[in-house]
N, C-alpha and C positions, 0 to 999 in steps of 0.2 A: 908844292902845296898843294898839287894834281890827285900827287902821289899821298898828300895826305888825306885829304880826299876818300881817293878807292881806300886805304885803311880803314878811312873807318864806314863808308860801307860797307867794308868784309866784315869788319866788326860787328856792325848791328844786324848784315844777314846773316851771319854764323850764331850770335844772340837770340833771335828769332828763330833761328834752326831748331836752334836746342833747345827752348822753348817748345817751339812744336814736336821736338820729340819726347820731351816730359809728357808733353798733355797725350800726345796718341798712344805715348803706352802708358798713360793712366785710366785708357778704358779697357787694358784687358780683364784686371782684377779677378779675383776670389778663386774662380775653378779653373784655371786653364794649365794646372799641374795635377799630373793623378800619380801619386809617387806608390812603389809597392816591393814586392822580392826580398830575400830576407837571406841571413848568414853570409852577411860579407866578409867577415873573419876567415871562412871557410874556403875560401877561393872559388874559381869557374867550377863547376856550371853556377855557383850559387854569388850572390850578388844585391843590389840591388839596381830598382829598374826606374826610372824615371818616361812618361809618358805626357809629352809635353806639348801643347796646343796654340803658344803662345803668339803661334806665326800663321794660325789660319788652319793646316795641318798636322798630323801628328809627324812626332820627332821623335825617336827613340833613344835613351841615353841609359847607359850604364854608369853607374855612384856607387862608392863604399858608404853606409852611415852605419851607426850602433842600432837605431830601431828596425824589429821586422816587420812585417805587415802579411797576417792569412786575411781570414776571412773579414774580422771587423779591421775596419781602417775608412778614415776619414780626414781631409787636411784642409791648410787654404793658403791661397796667397794675397798680398796687398795688392791695391790698385794699380804697380807696376808690374803683377805677374813673380815678384819675389817671393820664397816658400816665407809660410812665418812659422805657423807648426803642424804637427802632424801626431796622432794616435792610433794605437793598434787596440785600445781596449783596457791594458794595464797598464801605461804610460805615456805620458804626453812628451814631445820630443821636441825640441826647437830646431831652428835652419839648419843649423849643423847633424843634425838627424841622432845627436847625443841628448840626454833625460833635462829639463827645461826645470829650473829653479823651480822647486818643490811640485814638482810634475810626476813623484813617482806616487806607487799608494792609492791611484785609480782604483773604483767597481771592486769594493774591500769584498772580500770571500773563498770559500776555500775552492771553488772553480778560477776564480782569478788568479790564485797563489798556483793553483795547475797548468795554469799558459801563461806563463811572465813571458815569452818572447810574443804573446800575441792571443786574443779570442780566435774564437770559432764561429764566432755569432752573424749570422748579414743584421747590417744597420744597427749595431748597438750603439753606434758612436753618432753624432751630427750637432756641425759648427754653427753658429749666427752671428753675426756682428749685431753688439749691442746697438739702437737703434739713435742715432745722434750722440752718441759719444766715442769719437774717433780712437783705434787701440784699445778699447774692449771689444773683448770675444766671449760669449755664454757655448759652452760643452755640454749638450745632451746626450747623457751614455748610462747603462745599466750593463747587467752582468747576469749568469745565473747564479743565484742565489739556493734552491733548492733543488743540487743534482740530478736527485734518483728520477724527476718528472719534470726538468731541465726549465724550472718557472724560474721567470724575476718575482724579485718581491717590492724591487725599488726603483724609481725612476730617478738619478741624479742630475743636480747642476755643477756646473765648476766651471768657475770665470777665471777669465786670463787676463791681464794685462801687459801690453806690448813693451811699455815702458820700461820695464824693467831689467835688471841682469844686462844694463848696455843697448837695449832695443832686441835681446834677443827674446826677451818677454820670461812672464814669470806666474804663477798661477799663487792666485790672492783669496781664493774661496775655495774647497772640495768637497767634493762630494756631499753636498749640499743634500737632503731629500725633497721632492719635490711631491712625490706619489710614494706609496706605501702601501702594498696591495699584491695579487696571484697576479702577475703579466706574462703575455708573451714576450719572451727575451727577442731581446732586438725591435726591429720594424718602429723603429723609428724617424719620423718624418715630419716637415714641415711645407709650408706655402705662405707666399706674402699675403698679408690682409690688404683688403680691396682697397686700402688708405695710401697701401703705393710702401707705408714707412713700416708697419708692425709687421709682428709674424705668428701665424698658426702650429702648431705643436701638437703632436698627437704620438698616443700609443694604446693598445688595446688590452682591453681586460679579460686573460684565458676563462674558456669553459663559459665564453658570456656571447652577446653580439655589442658588447659596450663599448667603445671608445674613447679616451681621455683626453680634452682637449683642455689646450694651457695657453696663453696670448704670452706675448713680449712685447714691451710697450718700451718709453725710455725709463720708465718708474724701475721695470724691472719682470720678474715672471710671477705669472700668478694664474693657478687652476681656476680655466673661466665654467668648467665643467663637465660635464659626460653625456654623451649620445648613444643610446640603443638602437644600432638600424641593420639591415642585414641580415645574413645566415651566422646562428653559435657556432664560434670558432674554439677548435679542443688548443692543445699546445702545440705549436707548430714550427718550421725552418721555414718559410717564404721569401717570400718580397712584396714591400707596398709601393707607391710612386705617384707623387701629382701627374697632371698633364702638364708641359711646359707651361700653358696659359693660364692653371690654377683652376680648372671648370670641372674638371673628372679625376677622379683617385680609383687606383687601382690596388687588389691585394689576388695577392696570388698566393697557393700551396699544394699540391698536386695526391695530396692522402685524404682516404678518411670521406670523400666524397666533398671536402672543401673546395679544390678547385679554382676557377676564377668568378670573383667578383669585382661591377663595376658602378660606379656611383657618379651621380653627380655632384659637384661643390660648389656650396654659395661663398667666395672670400669675403663679402664682407659679416654673416652671420656664423662661423664656420660650421655650417652642419652640411651633413652629408643629405642626398637626397636620392631616391627612385632606384635602387638597386636592383642590378641586374645579376642572377650568379648563374654561369656558365659550368656544366659538370662536361669535362673532356674525356672523350671515352680513350683510354690510352695508360698504360700500368706504369705508368714514370712517378716518382717522386719528390722531385728535388725542384728545383728553377728562380725564377724570376721574371720581371716584367718591366716593360720600359716604354713612353712614346713615344711618337714620332716627331717632330720638331713643330709640326701645323699642329698636332693635339688631336688629330684625327686616327691614326693606327696604332694599336695597342701592340705588343709582341709579347709574346709568353716563350718563354727559355724551359722546357720541361723534360731534358735531362738528355732523353734522345731524340727529339723532336722540339723545333719551333715554328711557333701558329702564330698570325698577323687576324687582328679582327678589328672593324672598321667601325668605330664608337659614334659614327653617325647613319650608320644603318638605320630600316625600320625594324630589321631582326638583327640586333647585332651576333648570337648565336648564329647565325646562317652565313653571315660575313665568313666566319673562317677559312682562313688559306690557308692547308701545310706549304710552308715554304721551304722545310729539310729537315730531313734523318740524320742522324750522326752515321757518316762514312766510314766508321770502322777506324779509322785513322787515329795513331798513338804518338806522342810525343813525351821524350823521344821513344819509347818501346811500351811493351804491355807491362803491368797494367795499365800506366799514365794513358787514360784514353779522353780525346776530346771529346768528352759530351757537352752537352749544355746547360750551365747552373746562371750565377746572377748577372744581371745587365744593366748598362746604364748608361743616356742617350748624353754624347759629348759635345764638347764645345766647335766642333769642325761638324756637326752637324749627322754624323754616323752611329748607329748604334753599337756597341761593344760588348761582348756576351763571354764570360767566365766558361770555361773548358769542364771546371768542376772536378779537377785533381789539380797536383802542382807540374805544368808543364812548361813549354817556352813557346804557347801559344795564344790566343784568344781569336775569336769571331768579331765579324762584324758585318751590317748592313749598312752597305754602302748610299744605300738612297730611300731611308725609311719611308718619305713623303708620298714614294708611289705603294699602289694595292699590288698584290698577288706579288706573284715570282719579279713583278718591276722593280720592290725593293733592294734585289741584286744583293742575297744575303747569300756573302764567301764562308766558309766552314774554314777552322784552323787559318784565315788570311793574314792574321797578326804575326810576327814572327820575333820573338823576343830574348831576348842576350842571356837572361837568366828563369831559373824555376823563376816562377808565380802562381799566385795559387791564391783563386779567385777576390785578389785584390781591387776588384774596382771600391773608387770609394764613393759614397752616401751623401752624395752634394744636391741639395734643391736647387729650384731657378734663380741665383741672385740675383738676374737682371729683369725678374717681373717689376711691371710699374702698376701705377693705379687702377681700378674698374670706372675710365672715364663717365661722368655721367650717373654715378651709384650715389646713395646717400652717403657711402661710405668715403665717398672722393673729396675729403673737407680740408685736406693739407696743400692742395694749392700744386701738388706734383705733376701733375700732368705729360702727355707728351709732349718732346721739341719741338717746336716748329719747323716750318723749312727752312727760314733764314739762323736760326742754331744749329741745324746738322748743316748746312753747309759750313758751318764755323766748325765745327766737330771734325771734318772729314780730314784726314792728313795724310802724308806721305814721308814716311822716311828710308835711307837715308833721302837727301833731295837734294844735288842733283846724287847720282848712280852711275853704276855698268850694267843697268839693264833688272838689277835684282833688287827690290825694294818692298816693306811691305806697309799696308793700307788700317789704317783705323779707323773703326766709324761707329756710330752709335749703334745700339743696338734696336732689331727692329723683330717684333712677335709672329715677320713674315718670311720665308727665301725671298731672295733680290736677286739685279744682276749686276755683273761689272764689266763694262766694256771698257778698253782703253784703246786711243783713237790717237793717229799720228796727224802730221799739219794738216795731210791732205783729205783731211776724215776718214780714213779708212779705218775698219776695223782690227786691230790686230792681235788682239786679245780677246778674251772673252770666256766668263766663267761664272757660276753659278755662286750667294750666298748664302750662308747654311743659316737658318733662321735664331736667333739670336746669338748668333756670331760677332765680334767685335773687331777681327783681324784677319787680313789676308796677303799672304805672300807673293809674290808676283815674280816672274823670271821672262823678260823677253829678249829671248836668245837670237842673237844676227838681226835684231831693227837696230837703224839707224840712227846714229848722236842725233838731239835734239830735243824738239818740245812735244811733250805726248800730256792727251785730256784722260785722264781713269773718271768714268763717269758711273754712277750708282744707281742703280734701278729699284723701287720697291713700290708697285703699284701704280698712282699716278705722280710718288713721291720720287724725287731726283736730287744728285748732290754731286760737285764733282772736284776734284782737285788736278791740279797741272805739274805733272814729273819730267824732269831733264834726264834726258840719259848723257852724259859725256863721253 
């Protein structure tokens, strides 16, 4: 009888542990895997590259797959961090890296035909989950339809159903025209509506200051209108992005006196306001933009220079700090210069910057929430196993919630209570040998993690990046026993106990 009770207890414990692991993993989702690299069949130094953030820090992997990635790149994972599908603008690949069911023939044009291995357009594709429709995803995309002027004539919509082809997914509608006009190629971006469920999607009309605004709801995608604001922009090759909290928007291209614009944004109405136009006194032409996790600092990567701007300063232009000038490094050798190109905020709270060439490196800003040189910009600080061509994915902030208290906060999707947060904090595996992963709710501000032993001594302390969901811990040399993992976000706290055996 005693053995039977002990066995029953052990079974219950294992079941609870399994549920905890599944629940903890379910907090990861959507953007914790970045895929890149190309020409796997050619062998090293070519091949696929995975940048994996599901443990809370960057892990780099080498993989062989059929799809190639150049500048046009986006992908999405499911709630447990597994790759669902990806695209290079020419076709859609399933989780195996092969062409998805009905995924060929994306973006019909002569330009696409010339680049079947992947398009060379920044932010030409974007994936969003359809609200209230698990397993259904929308791909917003475009190409170059007028090669002499590098203009787009269409913004397309393609719908993917992940229940098809045995769970590998399939395309159910493809190349549906949402907008027919002369558009700046790429620069497709999105931000969560203030209700926490729907999405605003934007692209730009060439030789104007007009943005097209679309609204994605459970009923589908509709053109919500246009807005003319800011400077007139000719055809360009820069980058746009929203701040993680959705309150600001930046547009950068370094030619023809275009340079940088910063807007305020209203997530309820979908309207831009208060544009600030900043001319940057350099001779650079390309580049990108990315916000810090706290949405305060904006980083501009401008071919040979990187700048930081404080968007909360009274004079944003005067707040500029020159944080990096290209140091002359080549990877692996001339002419493969590691200059500065498109940028992307990652789930580990760092900003990664492409090199503008097919190289073995990325640049990284380790502490982007810090002012000036304290942001810790490291040139070519990330070494990769294969050539990588500016393949940073075009990801919005999938974890942004509602604007609490606004007139649009009407769906009751508010921030979880402290009690709910406590229930959503998990450790796995648990017990462990001292190496375990913590899963916790998303918070818009950075947090602090402390691990305490049975005597209350802090044996581990680490910063939790804003918008992060997982963090890997390694307690080297600590004695077996019970430890408490304490999470602190301002006045809000939660904790979970772990056992080291």
